[in-house]
C-alpha positions as CSV (number, residue, x, y, z in Angstrom):
1,M,181.0,33.0,127.8
2,R,181.2,30.9,124.8
3,S,184.2,28.8,123.7
4,L,185.9,28.5,120.5
5,Q,184.2,25.6,120.1
6,D,180.4,26.7,120.1
7,W,181.8,29.2,117.6
8,V,182.3,26.5,115.0
9,Y,180.0,24.5,116.2
10,E,178.0,27.6,115.2
11,V,179.3,28.2,111.9
12,E,178.6,24.4,110.9
13,A,175.7,24.0,112.3
14,G,173.8,26.1,114.2
15,W,172.5,28.9,113.5
16,T,175.3,31.2,112.3
17,R,175.2,28.9,109.5
18,L,171.4,28.8,108.4
19,L,172.0,32.8,108.7
20,L,175.3,32.8,106.8
21,V,173.5,30.5,103.9
22,R,170.7,32.7,104.0
23,V,172.5,36.1,102.9
24,A,174.6,34.6,100.7
25,L,171.3,33.5,98.7
26,L,169.9,36.7,98.9
27,L,173.1,38.3,97.9
28,I,173.3,36.2,94.4
29,V,169.8,37.4,94.2
30,F,170.9,40.6,94.2
31,G,173.1,39.6,91.7
32,L,171.3,38.5,89.6
33,A,169.1,41.2,89.9
34,A,171.8,44.0,88.8
35,W,173.4,42.2,86.5
36,I,170.4,41.7,84.2
37,G,169.0,45.2,85.0
38,L,172.1,47.1,83.9
39,R,173.3,44.6,81.2
40,E,169.8,44.6,79.6
41,F,168.0,48.5,80.8
42,N,168.4,51.1,77.8
43,G,165.8,53.5,79.1
44,L,162.1,52.9,79.9
45,R,160.3,51.2,76.8
46,T,156.6,51.7,77.5
47,M,153.7,53.7,77.3
48,E,152.8,53.2,80.6
49,A,156.0,53.1,82.3
50,M,156.6,56.9,81.1
51,D,152.9,58.6,81.2
52,L,153.8,56.7,85.1
53,A,156.5,58.2,85.6
54,Q,156.0,61.8,84.5
55,Q,152.6,61.5,86.6
56,G,155.1,60.7,89.8
57,R,157.5,63.6,88.3
58,Q,154.4,65.8,88.6
59,L,153.4,64.6,92.3
60,A,157.4,65.3,93.2
61,L,157.5,69.1,91.5
62,G,153.9,69.5,93.9
63,K,151.8,70.3,90.7
64,G,149.2,67.4,92.4
65,F,147.7,64.2,90.1
66,T,148.4,65.9,86.6
67,T,149.5,64.9,83.6
68,K,151.6,66.2,80.5
69,M,150.4,63.2,78.3
70,I,146.9,64.4,77.2
71,R,144.7,62.0,75.5
72,P,141.9,63.2,73.1
73,L,139.3,61.2,74.3
74,A,140.5,62.6,78.0
75,L,140.3,66.1,77.0
76,W,136.7,65.4,75.1
77,Q,135.6,63.2,78.3
78,L,136.6,66.4,80.5
79,R,135.5,69.5,78.4
80,A,131.5,67.6,77.8
81,N,131.6,67.3,82.3
82,K,133.3,70.9,82.8
83,G,132.9,72.7,79.4
84,N,134.4,76.1,79.7
85,Q,135.7,75.6,83.4
86,A,138.0,72.4,82.3
87,P,141.4,72.9,83.2
88,S,143.7,73.8,81.2
89,M,146.5,71.8,79.6
90,S,148.7,73.0,81.9
91,E,147.2,71.9,84.6
92,F,145.5,68.4,83.1
93,P,144.0,66.1,85.3
94,E,145.0,62.0,85.3
95,T,141.6,60.2,85.0
96,L,142.9,56.7,83.8
97,T,145.6,56.1,86.3
98,P,145.0,55.0,89.8
99,P,147.6,57.2,92.3
100,L,149.4,54.6,94.5
101,Y,152.4,53.6,92.2
102,P,152.7,57.7,91.2
103,L,153.0,58.3,94.5
104,L,155.2,55.6,94.7
105,L,157.8,57.2,92.5
106,S,157.2,60.4,93.3
107,G,158.3,60.1,96.9
108,V,161.8,58.3,95.6
109,F,161.8,61.5,93.4
110,R,161.2,63.9,96.2
111,L,164.1,61.7,97.9
112,G,166.5,61.9,95.0
113,K,166.1,65.7,94.6
114,L,166.5,66.4,98.1
115,S,169.9,64.6,98.4
116,K,171.1,66.0,95.0
117,V,171.5,62.5,93.5
118,L,168.5,63.0,90.8
119,D,167.5,66.1,88.1
120,F,165.3,65.8,85.9
121,E,167.2,68.6,84.0
122,V,169.9,67.8,81.3
123,P,171.8,71.2,80.0
124,P,171.7,70.5,75.9
125,E,175.2,70.0,75.6
126,K,175.1,66.8,77.5
127,A,172.6,65.3,75.3
128,K,175.3,64.0,72.7
129,G,176.9,62.2,75.1
130,F,173.4,60.9,76.4
131,S,172.7,57.3,77.5
132,V,169.7,56.4,80.1
133,Y,168.2,59.2,81.2
134,A,169.2,59.4,85.2
135,P,165.3,59.5,86.3
136,D,164.3,56.2,84.3
137,Y,166.5,54.6,86.9
138,V,164.1,54.8,89.8
139,P,161.3,52.8,88.4
140,L,163.6,50.0,87.2
141,G,165.6,50.0,90.6
142,I,161.6,50.1,92.4
143,N,161.0,46.9,89.8
144,M,163.8,45.4,90.7
145,L,163.3,45.3,94.4
146,A,159.9,44.2,94.1
147,I,161.2,40.3,92.3
148,I,163.8,40.5,95.0
149,F,161.5,40.8,97.9
150,G,158.9,39.1,96.1
151,S,160.6,36.0,95.6
152,V,161.5,36.0,99.4
153,F,158.0,36.1,100.3
154,V,157.4,33.3,97.6
155,F,160.0,30.8,99.1
156,L,158.6,32.1,102.9
157,W,155.1,31.2,101.7
158,G,155.9,27.7,100.1
159,A,158.3,26.8,103.1
160,K,155.0,28.1,105.5
161,Q,152.6,26.1,103.6
162,F,154.3,23.2,102.2
163,D,158.0,22.5,103.7
164,L,161.3,23.4,102.6
165,G,161.7,21.8,98.8
166,V,158.4,23.2,98.0
167,G,159.7,26.3,99.3
168,I,162.7,26.6,97.4
169,L,161.4,25.0,94.2
170,S,158.7,27.9,94.2
171,T,161.9,31.0,94.6
172,V,163.2,28.7,91.1
173,F,160.4,28.9,89.3
174,F,160.1,32.8,90.5
175,L,163.2,33.9,89.3
176,G,163.1,32.0,86.4
177,C,159.8,33.7,84.7
178,S,161.6,35.7,82.1
179,V,158.8,37.8,81.7
180,L,158.6,38.9,85.0
181,W,162.3,40.5,84.2
182,D,160.9,42.1,80.8
183,Y,158.4,43.6,82.6
184,A,160.8,45.0,85.0
185,I,163.2,46.1,82.4
186,Q,160.8,47.4,80.6
187,G,158.9,50.2,83.3
188,G,155.3,49.7,84.5
189,S,153.5,48.6,87.8
190,S,153.3,45.0,87.0
191,C,156.0,43.9,89.7
192,L,154.1,46.3,92.2
193,V,151.0,44.1,91.8
194,V,153.6,40.8,91.6
195,F,155.0,42.0,95.2
196,L,151.8,42.4,96.4
197,Y,150.4,39.5,95.4
198,G,153.3,37.3,97.0
199,V,152.9,39.1,100.2
200,V,149.5,38.7,100.6
201,G,149.9,34.6,99.7
202,W,152.4,34.1,103.0
203,I,150.5,36.2,105.2
204,S,147.1,34.9,105.0
205,C,148.7,31.3,104.5
206,G,149.6,31.8,107.6
207,L,146.4,32.9,108.9
208,M,144.7,29.6,106.9
209,Q,146.7,27.5,109.0
210,D,144.2,28.1,112.1
211,K,141.9,25.6,109.8
212,D,144.9,22.5,110.7
213,Q,145.2,23.2,114.4
214,D,144.1,24.9,117.2
215,D,146.7,25.7,119.8
216,I,148.5,28.9,121.0
217,E,150.7,28.8,118.0
218,S,148.0,28.8,115.3
219,K,146.6,32.1,117.3
220,E,149.6,33.8,117.2
221,R,149.4,33.4,113.6
222,G,146.2,34.5,113.4
223,G,147.1,37.2,115.7
224,A,144.5,40.6,114.9
225,F,148.1,42.2,113.7
226,W,148.4,39.8,110.9
227,T,145.2,39.8,110.3
228,F,144.8,43.9,109.4
229,L,147.8,43.7,107.6
230,C,146.6,41.2,105.2
231,G,143.0,42.7,104.7
232,F,144.9,45.9,104.2
233,V,147.8,44.9,101.8
234,F,145.4,42.9,99.4
235,A,143.1,45.8,99.6
236,L,146.4,48.4,97.9
237,L,146.2,46.3,94.7
238,P,142.5,48.7,92.9
239,L,145.3,51.6,94.0
240,V,147.3,49.9,91.3
241,Q,146.0,48.6,88.5
242,I,142.4,49.6,88.6
243,I,141.1,45.8,87.3
244,Q,142.6,44.6,90.7
245,I,139.3,45.6,92.8
246,W,137.3,42.2,91.3
247,P,139.5,39.8,92.8
248,C,140.2,42.2,95.7
249,L,136.4,41.7,96.9
250,F,136.0,38.0,96.3
251,F,139.4,37.6,98.3
252,L,138.2,39.3,100.6
253,V,135.1,38.4,101.0
254,I,136.1,34.6,100.9
255,L,138.8,34.5,103.6
256,C,136.8,36.9,106.5
257,F,134.0,34.2,105.9
258,N,136.7,31.5,106.9
259,L,139.2,33.4,109.1
260,R,138.2,32.0,112.9
261,R,138.9,34.9,114.3
262,N,140.1,38.4,113.5
263,Q,137.0,39.1,111.2
264,W,137.0,42.5,112.4
265,A,140.8,43.6,112.0
266,F,140.5,42.4,108.3
267,L,138.2,44.3,107.2
268,L,139.4,47.3,109.4
269,G,142.6,46.6,107.0
270,A,140.7,46.5,103.7
271,M,138.5,49.7,104.5
272,I,141.9,52.2,104.6
273,P,142.8,51.6,101.2
274,L,139.4,50.8,99.8
275,G,137.9,54.1,101.4
276,I,141.0,55.7,99.8
277,F,140.1,53.7,96.5
278,L,135.9,55.4,96.7
279,A,137.6,58.6,97.5
280,W,139.8,58.5,93.7
281,L,136.4,57.3,92.3
282,G,134.4,59.8,93.9
283,K,137.0,62.3,92.4
284,L,137.3,61.1,88.7
285,W,133.3,61.2,89.1
286,L,133.5,64.8,89.6
287,L,136.0,65.3,86.9
288,T,134.5,63.2,84.2
289,G,130.8,62.8,85.3
290,N,131.7,58.7,85.1
291,P,132.7,57.2,88.3
292,V,136.0,55.0,86.3
293,G,136.9,58.7,84.4
294,L,138.7,57.4,81.3
295,N,138.8,53.4,82.4
296,W,135.6,52.7,80.0
297,A,138.2,53.4,76.6
298,Y,139.6,50.3,77.6
299,F,136.3,48.1,76.6
300,L,136.5,50.1,73.2
301,W,140.5,50.1,72.8
302,D,141.7,48.1,69.3
303,S,137.6,46.6,68.8
304,S,136.5,46.6,65.1
305,N,135.5,50.5,64.9
306,Y,138.7,51.5,66.5
307,P,141.3,49.5,65.6
308,G,144.6,49.9,67.6
309,N,144.6,53.0,69.8
310,M,142.0,55.0,67.4
311,V,139.7,55.3,70.3
312,W,142.3,57.0,72.7
313,R,142.9,59.4,69.8
314,T,139.5,60.7,69.2
315,F,138.1,64.0,70.1
316,S,134.5,63.6,68.4
317,F,132.9,61.1,70.2
318,D,129.0,60.7,70.3
319,I,128.6,57.4,73.1
320,E,125.3,57.4,72.2
321,K,126.1,56.3,68.6
322,T,128.9,53.9,69.7
323,N,126.4,51.2,71.3
324,V,129.4,50.4,73.7
325,W,127.3,47.2,75.3
326,R,127.4,45.6,71.8
327,R,130.6,46.2,71.7
328,V,131.8,45.5,74.8
329,T,130.0,42.2,74.5
330,G,132.2,41.2,70.6
331,S,135.3,42.1,72.9
332,V,134.8,40.4,76.0
333,L,134.4,37.1,73.7
334,K,137.6,38.1,71.2
335,G,139.3,38.6,74.9
336,L,138.5,35.5,76.5
337,S,139.0,32.9,73.2
338,L,142.4,34.8,73.0
339,I,143.2,34.2,76.6
340,V,142.1,30.4,76.2
341,G,144.4,30.1,73.0
342,K,147.6,31.4,74.6
343,G,146.8,29.2,78.2
344,P,148.6,29.0,81.5
345,G,151.7,30.5,80.0
346,L,149.9,34.5,80.4
347,C,150.7,33.8,83.9
348,G,154.6,34.4,83.8
349,G,155.3,30.6,82.0
350,T,153.9,27.7,80.9
351,V,155.6,25.0,82.7
352,V,154.3,26.5,85.9
353,G,151.3,27.7,84.8
354,A,150.2,24.0,83.8
355,L,151.1,22.7,87.0
356,A,149.4,25.4,88.4
357,M,146.1,24.9,86.9
358,V,146.5,20.9,87.1
359,S,147.3,21.4,91.2
360,L,143.3,22.9,91.0
361,L,142.5,19.4,90.4
362,H,144.3,17.5,93.2
363,H,142.8,16.6,97.0
364,Y,145.2,18.4,99.9
365,R,145.0,16.7,102.9
366,Q,145.5,19.9,105.2
367,K,142.7,22.1,105.2
368,S,144.5,25.2,105.0
369,A,146.6,24.0,101.4
370,A,143.2,23.2,99.8
371,L,141.2,26.3,101.5
372,G,144.6,28.1,99.8
373,R,143.9,26.3,96.5
374,N,140.2,27.1,96.5
375,V,140.7,30.9,96.7
376,W,143.4,32.0,94.9
377,G,141.7,29.3,92.3
378,I,138.8,31.8,92.9
379,V,141.0,35.1,92.8
380,A,142.5,33.4,89.1
381,I,139.3,33.0,87.1
382,T,138.3,35.9,88.7
383,L,140.8,38.0,87.2
384,V,140.9,35.8,83.7
385,I,136.6,36.7,83.6
386,V,137.7,40.9,84.4
387,C,141.1,40.8,82.0
388,S,138.8,39.1,79.0
389,F,137.3,42.7,79.1
390,V,140.4,44.4,78.1
391,F,143.1,41.3,76.6
392,R,144.0,42.3,73.4
393,E,145.9,39.8,70.7
394,A,148.7,42.6,71.1
395,D,149.9,42.2,74.3
396,D,153.4,40.7,73.5
397,L,154.9,39.1,76.2
398,G,151.9,37.9,77.9
399,S,149.5,39.8,80.1
400,P,150.6,43.1,82.6
401,I,147.4,41.8,84.5
402,L,147.5,37.8,84.7
403,I,151.1,38.1,85.7
404,A,150.5,39.0,89.2
405,L,149.2,35.2,89.6
406,L,152.4,33.7,89.3
407,P,153.4,34.0,92.9
408,A,150.0,31.3,93.6
409,A,151.3,30.0,90.4
410,C,154.8,29.0,91.9
411,V,154.0,27.9,95.0
412,Y,151.3,25.3,94.1
413,G,152.9,24.3,91.0
414,S,156.3,23.4,93.1
415,A,153.9,21.5,95.6
416,F,152.0,19.3,93.0
417,L,155.2,18.4,91.3
418,W,156.8,17.5,94.7
419,I,153.5,15.3,95.4
420,S,153.8,13.5,92.0
421,I,157.7,12.9,92.4
422,E,156.9,11.1,96.0
423,R,153.9,9.3,94.2
424,W,156.0,7.9,91.8
425,K,158.1,6.0,94.6
426,F,161.5,6.1,93.3
427,E,164.1,3.8,94.5
428,I,166.6,6.3,94.9
429,D,165.8,9.3,96.8
430,L,168.0,11.5,94.4
431,L,166.5,10.4,91.1
432,G,163.4,12.5,92.6
433,K,165.2,15.7,93.1
434,L,166.8,15.2,89.7
435,V,163.4,15.0,88.1
436,A,162.8,18.2,90.2
437,C,165.3,20.3,88.8
438,V,165.1,19.0,85.0
439,V,161.6,20.5,84.9
440,A,162.6,23.9,86.7
441,L,165.8,23.7,84.5
442,V,162.9,24.2,81.5
443,A,161.1,26.4,83.3
444,C,164.1,29.0,83.9
445,S,165.2,28.4,80.1
446,P,164.3,31.8,79.2
447,T,165.9,33.3,81.8
448,L,169.0,31.2,81.0
449,V,169.2,32.1,77.9
450,R,169.3,35.3,78.7
451,F,172.9,35.4,80.0
452,A,174.0,34.2,76.1
453,V,171.9,37.4,74.4
454,P,174.1,40.1,73.1
455,E,173.7,43.5,75.8
456,S,171.2,46.1,74.8
457,P,171.8,49.0,72.3
458,P,172.4,52.2,73.9
459,F,168.3,53.3,73.7
460,S,165.4,51.4,72.6
461,Y,164.9,52.7,69.3
462,P,163.0,52.2,67.5
463,P,160.9,54.2,68.5
464,N,162.2,55.9,71.1
465,Y,165.2,57.9,71.0
466,P,165.3,59.9,74.1
467,P,168.8,62.4,72.8
468,I,166.1,64.6,70.7
469,F,163.5,64.9,73.3
470,I,165.8,66.4,75.5
471,F,167.8,68.4,72.6
472,M,163.9,69.8,71.8
473,R,163.3,71.0,75.5
474,T,165.5,74.1,74.5
475,W,162.9,74.3,71.2
476,F,159.4,74.9,73.6
477,E,158.3,77.7,75.7
478,P,156.6,76.3,79.1
479,N,153.2,75.0,79.0
480,E,153.4,74.7,75.4
481,L,151.3,72.5,74.2
482,Q,153.0,69.9,71.6
483,A,151.6,67.0,69.5
484,S,153.1,63.7,68.8
485,D,152.0,60.2,67.5
486,L,154.9,59.2,70.7
487,P,153.5,61.3,73.4
488,W,154.0,59.5,76.6
489,A,157.7,59.8,75.3
490,E,157.4,63.3,74.8
491,A,155.5,64.4,78.1
492,W,158.4,62.3,79.7
493,Y,161.4,63.3,78.0
494,A,161.1,66.5,76.7
495,D,158.5,67.7,79.9
496,T,156.2,69.3,77.7
497,P,152.2,69.0,77.6
498,T,151.6,66.7,74.6
499,L,148.4,66.0,73.1
500,W,148.3,62.6,71.2
501,I,147.6,63.4,67.9
502,P,143.9,62.9,67.0
503,T,142.6,60.3,64.8
504,T,141.2,63.2,62.2
505,R,142.8,66.4,60.5
506,D,139.1,68.4,62.1
507,D,139.7,66.6,65.2
508,F,143.0,68.4,65.2
509,M,142.1,71.5,64.1
510,K,139.1,71.8,66.3
511,I,141.4,71.2,69.6
512,H,143.8,73.5,68.3
513,D,140.8,76.3,67.1
514,R,138.6,75.9,70.2
515,V,141.1,75.0,73.3
516,S,145.0,75.3,73.2
517,P,146.7,76.5,69.9
518,I,149.5,73.6,69.1
519,F,152.5,74.8,68.5
520,S,154.8,71.6,67.1
521,I,153.4,68.3,65.6
522,L,156.3,65.1,65.7
523,F,155.9,62.2,64.0
524,T,158.2,58.9,64.8
525,P,158.7,55.7,63.0
526,M,156.0,55.1,66.0
527,S,153.6,56.2,63.4
528,S,155.4,55.0,60.3
529,D,156.4,51.2,61.2
530,V,153.8,49.7,58.6
531,K,155.5,46.9,56.1
532,M,153.7,48.3,53.2
533,Y,152.3,52.0,52.8
534,S,148.9,51.0,51.8
535,Q,148.4,49.3,55.0
536,M,148.6,53.2,56.0
537,L,146.0,53.6,53.6
538,N,143.4,50.9,54.6
539,D,139.6,51.9,56.3
540,N,141.4,50.1,59.4
541,S,144.5,51.8,60.0
542,E,144.9,53.9,62.4
543,W,146.9,57.3,60.7
544,G,145.4,57.4,57.4
545,Q,144.2,60.3,58.0
546,W,148.1,62.0,58.0
547,A,149.5,59.2,55.6
548,D,150.6,62.6,53.8
549,L,152.5,64.2,56.7
550,I,154.3,61.0,57.7
551,R,155.5,60.4,53.8
552,R,156.7,63.9,53.9
553,Q,154.4,65.4,51.9
554,K,154.0,68.4,52.7
555,P,150.1,69.3,53.6
556,P,148.4,72.7,52.6
557,D,145.9,72.8,55.7
558,L,147.9,72.8,58.7
559,P,148.6,75.4,60.4
560,Q,152.3,74.0,61.3
561,A,153.9,75.2,58.2
562,F,157.9,75.2,59.1
563,A,159.3,71.7,58.9
564,T,162.6,69.5,60.1
565,S,164.0,66.1,59.8
566,L,165.4,65.0,63.0
567,P,168.2,62.3,64.1
568,P,168.8,59.3,64.2
569,N,167.8,58.6,60.8
570,N,166.1,61.3,59.4
571,D,163.0,59.4,60.6
572,Y,161.8,62.2,63.3
573,L,159.9,64.6,61.2
574,L,159.0,67.9,63.5
575,L,156.6,71.4,62.1
576,S,155.8,73.9,64.3
577,L,154.2,77.6,64.2
578,Q,157.7,79.3,64.2
579,K,161.4,78.0,63.2
580,R,163.2,77.6,66.4
581,W,165.7,75.7,65.5
582,N,169.4,77.0,63.0
């Protein structure tokens, strides 16, 4: 039986002390995530976040992979392939987004409904005191957990590949990435992708260490289970973001050729998610006649002929006259120049990204570290090249695709910083640690500034104002088609099939007359937010053909004859076939 002195020793210097320190640090990270989340979160903010959320709700309610946010281009593609056999607007299939993140959301939504802690319905009388739509917290919670556990895997990766100092500094860089917290707050799947990259980095690091030594310990690290898990986890990425298929394939091929054992387990693990991915592509092909569904439109998005989101809102699309490949070439050159211009900050932080880029030139003595540098360098180059096809200047925070490189950038950037400090050979060891702290402080300064920024307003307005969508639910019949310039918000909060207002009036009337009657049209600050009215009338304007409506001039050519202005500042305009408000 242990004596009191033994217990005291364990607490002061033994494994108990180590456990307590790790638990305390993990609680600090949880506290940081909770503080940022609860202080800054005011609902989902982006199209991607609300679109994914409403897809998850459809799955949770047993309606399959369907969507209530309907893009005119998706409608054109579906009807061009299926004709009159196309599904109805109330059962419109999702042909753009991979299925994994909506499935994850649907699982949490279903658990919330079964436990009666989550309800999609909000009584109209509660809309006045409404702050945050309760289901909005689900994507926030998933993103925060992804960051918390992602930081754990970044620490384990850095500590295993190099040493404890690299692990700690990598974690500081990771948690100090302000852009990552922004993506977590606004919603979307980027944080899940970052988490998966961190997990794969840690697992693959152990597998690559077989290059350093060939003993029993290395054989355990390279066991079949971990090899299987490495291939399985990385192959999940295309099921979250379709563009991740290219770095995924390069990673699988390179690592498979460099593994010393258990290649079969690695390939078997990758084949399961990739098989599901191919099945999803097959479904898209059957629905749309295109193996990538609607994802090809990213090539034309925000191009010279289709500025802004105009391509998604096009119903009369003639692909033969569009000269797609010529426009794709121009878009690639533009995207690549923008990526080069924005530099290493696109991976989450300028300091971390710059250190990681320089580390690619460093000669590592450990074979596993050198192999890891080569593998993740090739993954980064591949991701930059494919990202140039879809990258546009409108990305304010950076890139929700390139942020995936953050874990690798943190680990190798931290390692290079410590190596540089050691080469400087400070006479006092403390000076080297002080330099590392100063660099970390500079890298984390955008996140530290968040502590001084005032709390966020109750809603992410303009343009999102969820209470009005909640209230409008009472005006709509089930499965009645609406149109909006903010369709992701109306589909999510009003829970009604919502068409993105087409680019032209002619397209709008074609859909109204030939496909399905459109009960209402909603205009929000999303379309009216221009500095000058002349900008709205430009040839390259997205909303030129709707300028009279946006200016509150009642048009004579639309059947939606009843109109009303809506809160918060009467800058929401609703037109409908019938007057259902008092």
